[in-house]
C-alpha positions in Angstrom: 44.5 -120.3 46.1 44.3 -116.6 46.4 44.8 -114.6 49.6 46.9 -111.5 49.3 49.6 -111.0 46.7 53.4 -110.9 46.5 54.7 -110.7 42.9 58.4 -110.3 43.7 59.5 -113.9 43.7 63.2 -113.3 44.0 63.1 -111.2 47.2 62.3 -114.2 49.4 64.0 -116.8 47.3 67.5 -115.3 47.6 67.2 -115.4 51.3 66.3 -119.1 51.4 67.8 -120.8 48.5 71.4 -120.9 47.2 74.9 -120.9 48.7 75.9 -117.9 50.8 78.4 -115.5 49.3 77.6 -116.4 45.7 77.5 -113.5 43.1 74.3 -111.6 43.1 73.9 -112.2 39.4 73.9 -115.9 39.9 71.3 -115.6 42.7 69.0 -113.5 40.5 69.3 -116.0 37.7 68.6 -118.9 40.0 65.5 -117.0 41.2 64.4 -116.8 37.6 64.9 -120.5 37.0 63.0 -121.4 40.2 60.2 -119.1 39.1 60.1 -120.7 35.7 59.8 -124.2 37.2 57.0 -122.9 39.5 55.2 -121.3 36.6 55.5 -124.0 33.9 56.6 -127.2 35.6 56.9 -130.0 34.8 59.4 -128.4 32.5 62.8 -129.5 31.0 66.1 -127.6 31.3 66.0 -127.0 27.5 62.6 -125.4 27.8 63.7 -123.2 30.7 66.7 -122.1 28.7 64.6 -121.2 25.7 62.1 -119.3 27.9 64.7 -117.3 29.7 67.3 -116.8 27.0 69.9 -118.8 28.8 72.1 -121.7 27.8 71.0 -125.3 28.7 74.3 -126.0 30.5 73.8 -122.8 32.5 70.2 -123.7 33.4 71.3 -127.2 34.4 73.9 -125.7 36.8 71.3 -123.7 38.5 68.9 -126.7 38.6 71.7 -128.8 40.2 72.1 -126.2 42.9 68.3 -125.9 43.5 68.2 -129.7 43.6 70.9 -129.8 46.2 69.0 -127.2 48.2 65.9 -129.4 48.0 63.9 -126.7 46.1 63.2 -128.7 43.0 63.0 -132.3 42.0 63.2 -134.1 38.6 61.5 -137.1 37.0 61.7 -138.9 33.7 59.7 -137.2 31.0 56.6 -139.3 30.2 55.1 -137.2 27.3 56.3 -136.1 23.9 58.7 -137.6 21.5 61.7 -139.4 22.8 65.0 -139.4 20.9 68.1 -141.5 21.4 70.1 -141.4 24.5 68.9 -140.7 28.0 65.3 -139.5 28.4 64.8 -135.9 29.2 64.2 -134.9 32.8 61.3 -132.7 33.8 61.5 -130.4 36.8 58.9 -129.4 39.4 59.1 -127.3 42.6 59.1 -129.1 45.9 57.5 -128.0 49.2 60.9 -126.6 50.2 61.0 -124.6 47.0 57.5 -123.3 47.6 58.5 -122.3 51.1 61.3 -120.2 49.5 58.8 -118.4 47.4 56.8 -115.6 49.1 54.4 -116.6 51.9 52.1 -114.7 54.3 52.6 -115.5 57.9 51.4 -119.1 57.5 51.7 -120.2 61.1 49.5 -117.3 62.5 46.9 -117.7 59.7 46.7 -121.5 60.4 46.2 -120.9 64.1 43.5 -118.3 63.3 41.4 -120.6 61.1 41.8 -123.5 63.5 40.5 -121.3 66.3 37.6 -120.1 64.1 36.6 -123.7 63.3 36.9 -124.8 66.9 34.9 -121.9 68.4 32.4 -121.1 65.6 32.2 -124.3 63.7 32.3 -125.4 60.1 29.6 -122.9 59.0 31.9 -120.1 60.1 34.7 -121.5 58.0 32.4 -121.9 55.0 31.2 -118.3 55.4 34.8 -117.1 55.6 35.8 -119.0 52.4 32.8 -117.7 50.6 33.5 -114.1 51.7 37.1 -114.4 50.4 35.8 -115.8 47.1 33.3 -112.9 46.7 36.1 -110.4 47.2 38.2 -112.2 44.7 35.3 -112.1 42.2 34.7 -108.4 42.8 38.4 -107.7 42.4 38.7 -109.2 38.9 35.1 -108.9 37.5 35.5 -105.7 35.6 38.8 -106.8 34.0 37.4 -110.2 33.0 34.2 -108.6 31.7 36.2 -106.6 29.2 37.1 -109.9 27.5 33.5 -110.4 26.3 31.4 -113.6 26.7 33.7 -116.2 25.3 35.0 -118.4 28.2 38.4 -118.9 26.6 38.9 -115.1 26.3 37.7 -114.6 29.9 40.2 -117.2 31.1 43.0 -115.3 29.4 41.9 -112.1 31.2 41.7 -113.9 34.5 45.2 -115.4 34.0 46.6 -111.9 33.3 45.1 -110.6 36.6 46.4 -113.6 38.5 49.9 -113.3 37.1 50.0 -109.6 38.0 49.3 -110.6 41.6 52.2 -113.1 41.6 50.5 -116.4 41.3 52.5 -117.8 38.4 49.3 -118.4 36.5 49.3 -119.9 33.0 46.6 -121.3 30.6 47.1 -124.5 28.6 44.8 -125.8 25.8 43.7 -129.4 26.3 41.9 -131.4 23.6 42.3 -135.0 24.7 39.4 -135.1 27.2 36.6 -135.3 24.6 35.6 -131.8 25.5 37.5 -128.7 24.2 38.8 -126.7 27.0 41.8 -125.2 28.8 43.7 -125.8 32.0 44.2 -122.8 34.3 47.4 -123.5 36.2 48.6 -121.6 39.3 52.2 -122.5 40.0 52.5 -120.7 43.3 50.2 -120.3 46.3 51.4 -117.9 48.9 49.1 -119.5 51.5 49.1 -123.2 50.6 49.6 -124.3 54.2 46.4 -122.4 55.2 44.5 -123.9 52.3 45.7 -127.4 53.4 44.0 -126.7 56.8 40.9 -125.1 55.1 40.1 -126.9 51.8 36.9 -124.9 51.7 39.1 -122.0 50.5 40.1 -123.9 47.4 36.5 -125.0 46.7 35.2 -121.4 47.0 37.9 -120.1 44.7 37.0 -122.7 42.0 33.4 -121.5 42.3 34.5 -117.9 41.9 36.5 -118.9 38.8 33.3 -120.6 37.4 31.3 -117.4 37.8 34.0 -115.2 36.5 34.6 -117.1 33.2 31.0 -118.2 32.7 31.6 -121.9 32.5 31.4 -124.9 34.9 34.9 -125.7 36.0 36.6 -128.7 37.6 39.5 -128.4 40.1 41.9 -131.2 39.2 44.8 -130.6 41.6 45.9 -128.2 44.3 49.2 -127.3 45.9 47.5 -127.5 49.2 46.9 -131.2 48.8 50.5 -131.9 47.7 50.3 -131.5 43.9 53.0 -129.4 42.2 50.5 -126.9 40.7 46.8 -125.9 41.2 45.0 -127.0 38.1 41.5 -126.2 37.0 39.9 -127.6 33.8 37.6 -125.1 32.1 35.5 -126.2 29.1 35.4 -123.6 26.3 32.7 -125.1 24.0 29.5 -124.5 25.9 29.5 -121.3 28.0 27.0 -121.1 30.8 25.1 -118.1 31.9 27.0 -116.2 34.5 25.5 -116.0 37.9 24.2 -112.6 39.0 26.7 -111.1 41.4 
């Protein structure tokens, strides 16, 4: 979900996660580990270490602290090759962890949209969601258009824009669905509690993505509904004609 932006993950995280009085270097490193889990989860400690240039034992120490704080959780890895010994654990961010990442006055925003729905009805909420999506589309259109007409290239441009605004966005190729495509993943939603109250926001955002990349998209998961990442499948084999804005 996209409303506002706050790219500095560590600023809020240090205030909410980690023991008091720890060295600032440790706190900053823990911020980076939490951000990596948010961006790429499910992810193993070894993958985090490789991404951040840290040692696996050091990463596990930070993960243990984040686990103790309730900011992350682990589960047995279910994909990829399994060697001897204990199966690798994969890590994802919990609701507590997302709360430690930047948010935008959730309580007031939720009250506002509830009031809007109660006083003006569902049509007003839908209009609000569409207006937000239109502004999103207008904000990114020029940058995405520089990527040309190929949906895959347009997705890459969109991901770059989303990452710049602090949404921990990544793109992952997928080829096991019978249709070539990519998954656009958003590992952080600053307003996921508002989106939980107003799912129309997620729907309108997906429609904006469809128009921006020039392909029909399918929203597979959202943070607002309890998933660990917002995931959108975008086919890359048969681009559609973009709607006229």
